[in-house]
TIDODREN-861317 format. One record per residue (C-alpha): x, y, z; residue in three letters. Coordinates in nm, 3 decimals, padded with zeros to 5 digits. Layout:
% TIDODREN-861317
<zalo x="X" y="Y" z="Z" code="ala"/>
...
END
This chain:
% TIDODREN-861317
<zalo x="07.246" y="03.951" z="-07.497" code="met"/>
<zalo x="07.602" y="03.991" z="-07.580" code="arg"/>
<zalo x="07.931" y="03.995" z="-07.386" code="thr"/>
<zalo x="08.238" y="04.204" z="-07.486" code="val"/>
<zalo x="08.586" y="04.193" z="-07.305" code="asp"/>
<zalo x="08.797" y="04.524" z="-07.337" code="phe"/>
<zalo x="09.101" y="04.661" z="-07.158" code="cys"/>
<zalo x="09.153" y="05.022" z="-07.081" code="ile"/>
<zalo x="09.470" y="05.197" z="-07.020" code="glu"/>
<zalo x="09.440" y="05.376" z="-06.689" code="gly"/>
<zalo x="09.681" y="05.615" z="-06.513" code="pro"/>
<zalo x="10.066" y="05.512" z="-06.526" code="asp"/>
<zalo x="09.985" y="05.269" z="-06.797" code="arg"/>
<zalo x="09.809" y="05.039" z="-06.573" code="arg"/>
<zalo x="09.582" y="04.769" z="-06.754" code="glu"/>
<zalo x="09.231" y="04.774" z="-06.651" code="ile"/>
<zalo x="09.048" y="04.465" z="-06.799" code="trp"/>
<zalo x="08.673" y="04.445" z="-06.822" code="gly"/>
<zalo x="08.339" y="04.315" z="-06.951" code="thr"/>
<zalo x="08.064" y="04.488" z="-07.130" code="leu"/>
<zalo x="07.738" y="04.270" z="-07.113" code="thr"/>
<zalo x="07.495" y="04.431" z="-07.353" code="gln"/>
<zalo x="07.123" y="04.397" z="-07.370" code="pro"/>
<zalo x="06.942" y="04.246" z="-07.678" code="glu"/>
<zalo x="06.850" y="04.577" z="-07.788" code="glu"/>
<zalo x="06.978" y="04.926" z="-07.748" code="asn"/>
<zalo x="06.751" y="05.150" z="-07.517" code="arg"/>
<zalo x="06.925" y="05.473" z="-07.528" code="pro"/>
<zalo x="06.719" y="05.617" z="-07.250" code="ser"/>
<zalo x="06.859" y="05.316" z="-07.023" code="ala"/>
<zalo x="07.145" y="05.406" z="-06.790" code="pro"/>
<zalo x="07.454" y="05.198" z="-06.792" code="ala"/>
<zalo x="07.545" y="05.026" z="-06.469" code="ile"/>
<zalo x="07.932" y="05.023" z="-06.362" code="val"/>
<zalo x="08.016" y="04.751" z="-06.124" code="met"/>
<zalo x="08.306" y="04.769" z="-05.920" code="ala"/>
<zalo x="08.421" y="04.474" z="-05.711" code="his"/>
<zalo x="08.545" y="04.481" z="-05.342" code="gly"/>
<zalo x="08.869" y="04.377" z="-05.190" code="phe"/>
<zalo x="09.014" y="04.030" z="-05.305" code="leu"/>
<zalo x="08.710" y="04.035" z="-05.562" code="gly"/>
<zalo x="08.743" y="04.032" z="-05.936" code="phe"/>
<zalo x="08.507" y="04.099" z="-06.218" code="lys"/>
<zalo x="08.431" y="03.752" z="-06.264" code="asp"/>
<zalo x="08.397" y="03.636" z="-05.900" code="trp"/>
<zalo x="08.074" y="03.491" z="-05.748" code="ala"/>
<zalo x="07.740" y="03.652" z="-05.844" code="phe"/>
<zalo x="07.913" y="03.942" z="-06.102" code="phe"/>
<zalo x="07.838" y="03.776" z="-06.415" code="pro"/>
<zalo x="07.492" y="03.648" z="-06.297" code="trp"/>
<zalo x="07.392" y="04.005" z="-06.183" code="leu"/>
<zalo x="07.525" y="04.154" z="-06.516" code="ala"/>
<zalo x="07.337" y="03.924" z="-06.686" code="asp"/>
<zalo x="07.004" y="03.974" z="-06.484" code="phe"/>
<zalo x="07.072" y="04.354" z="-06.546" code="phe"/>
<zalo x="07.126" y="04.314" z="-06.931" code="ala"/>
<zalo x="06.813" y="04.081" z="-06.934" code="gln"/>
<zalo x="06.613" y="04.406" z="-06.805" code="glu"/>
<zalo x="06.766" y="04.640" z="-07.071" code="gly"/>
<zalo x="07.066" y="04.773" z="-06.901" code="phe"/>
<zalo x="07.396" y="04.773" z="-07.021" code="pro"/>
<zalo x="07.653" y="04.654" z="-06.756" code="val"/>
<zalo x="08.019" y="04.743" z="-06.753" code="leu"/>
<zalo x="08.206" y="04.532" z="-06.489" code="arg"/>
<zalo x="08.591" y="04.538" z="-06.441" code="phe"/>
<zalo x="08.891" y="04.465" z="-06.241" code="asn"/>
<zalo x="09.078" y="04.743" z="-06.082" code="phe"/>
<zalo x="09.407" y="04.748" z="-06.215" code="ser"/>
<zalo x="09.584" y="04.646" z="-05.886" code="gly"/>
<zalo x="09.337" y="04.370" z="-05.809" code="ser"/>
<zalo x="09.602" y="04.131" z="-05.928" code="gly"/>
<zalo x="09.367" y="04.005" z="-06.221" code="met"/>
<zalo x="09.446" y="04.038" z="-06.580" code="gly"/>
<zalo x="09.244" y="03.925" z="-06.874" code="pro"/>
<zalo x="09.240" y="03.548" z="-06.740" code="arg"/>
<zalo x="08.973" y="03.535" z="-06.415" code="thr"/>
<zalo x="08.937" y="03.183" z="-06.393" code="asp"/>
<zalo x="09.254" y="03.109" z="-06.202" code="gly"/>
<zalo x="09.477" y="03.244" z="-05.927" code="pro"/>
<zalo x="09.599" y="03.608" z="-05.899" code="phe"/>
<zalo x="09.844" y="03.682" z="-06.199" code="glu"/>
<zalo x="10.002" y="04.014" z="-06.089" code="asp"/>
<zalo x="10.117" y="03.999" z="-05.731" code="leu"/>
<zalo x="10.346" y="04.303" z="-05.772" code="glu"/>
<zalo x="10.014" y="04.484" z="-05.867" code="ala"/>
<zalo x="09.815" y="04.370" z="-05.595" code="phe"/>
<zalo x="10.114" y="04.446" z="-05.342" code="arg"/>
<zalo x="10.117" y="04.791" z="-05.460" code="asn"/>
<zalo x="09.755" y="04.864" z="-05.482" code="asp"/>
<zalo x="09.603" y="05.163" z="-05.293" code="ser"/>
<zalo x="09.248" y="05.341" z="-05.231" code="phe"/>
<zalo x="09.412" y="05.625" z="-05.435" code="ser"/>
<zalo x="09.490" y="05.391" z="-05.742" code="lys"/>
<zalo x="09.120" y="05.253" z="-05.717" code="gln"/>
<zalo x="08.965" y="05.561" z="-05.725" code="val"/>
<zalo x="09.174" y="05.640" z="-06.035" code="glu"/>
<zalo x="09.077" y="05.345" z="-06.207" code="asp"/>
<zalo x="08.700" y="05.380" z="-06.100" code="leu"/>
<zalo x="08.711" y="05.752" z="-06.279" code="arg"/>
<zalo x="08.904" y="05.595" z="-06.588" code="thr"/>
<zalo x="08.627" y="05.332" z="-06.626" code="val"/>
<zalo x="08.337" y="05.590" z="-06.575" code="ile"/>
<zalo x="08.499" y="05.824" z="-06.818" code="ala"/>
<zalo x="08.516" y="05.553" z="-07.088" code="cys"/>
<zalo x="08.162" y="05.461" z="-07.018" code="ala"/>
<zalo x="08.023" y="05.819" z="-07.045" code="val"/>
<zalo x="08.223" y="05.891" z="-07.367" code="ala"/>
<zalo x="08.059" y="05.558" z="-07.507" code="gly"/>
<zalo x="08.410" y="05.413" z="-07.549" code="lys"/>
<zalo x="08.354" y="05.055" z="-07.466" code="trp"/>
<zalo x="08.175" y="04.985" z="-07.788" code="glu"/>
<zalo x="08.189" y="05.154" z="-08.115" code="pro"/>
<zalo x="07.834" y="05.072" z="-08.230" code="asp"/>
<zalo x="07.680" y="05.139" z="-07.901" code="trp"/>
<zalo x="07.572" y="05.511" z="-07.807" code="pro"/>
<zalo x="07.730" y="05.658" z="-07.506" code="ala"/>
<zalo x="07.473" y="05.624" z="-07.235" code="pro"/>
<zalo x="07.273" y="05.925" z="-07.087" code="lys"/>
<zalo x="07.327" y="05.814" z="-06.731" code="glu"/>
<zalo x="07.582" y="05.597" z="-06.539" code="ile"/>
<zalo x="07.479" y="05.380" z="-06.232" code="leu"/>
<zalo x="07.729" y="05.299" z="-05.984" code="leu"/>
<zalo x="07.726" y="04.933" z="-05.823" code="trp"/>
<zalo x="07.996" y="04.851" z="-05.589" code="gly"/>
<zalo x="08.054" y="04.578" z="-05.337" code="his"/>
<zalo x="08.214" y="04.543" z="-05.010" code="ser"/>
<zalo x="08.387" y="04.912" z="-05.027" code="arg"/>
END
């Protein structure tokens, strides 16, 4: 299993930080899983890393990310870093972020040596 951190530029130049957890070997037929956290959550919160590892061990690449308005940047082991982004967050911005991440996953832009998946599964929490 391999983990790769990344940043995608979303709408209005918002940064969307994420982590890709890849299985040991590429199974082109395996769908990729996009994990979306809920309100006051973030990509490294609670069971998200554990669940990403579990799915990757079963052969599924997993992309988990922080919504740009979550208040979390690249560092997710401490307090919120961007209170202004959190204050200005909205459902519309989150939908835009999710669409950006899914488009990235569909195009295979997360990892140059990893082919684009044929299917995407969306896994969400709390919303």
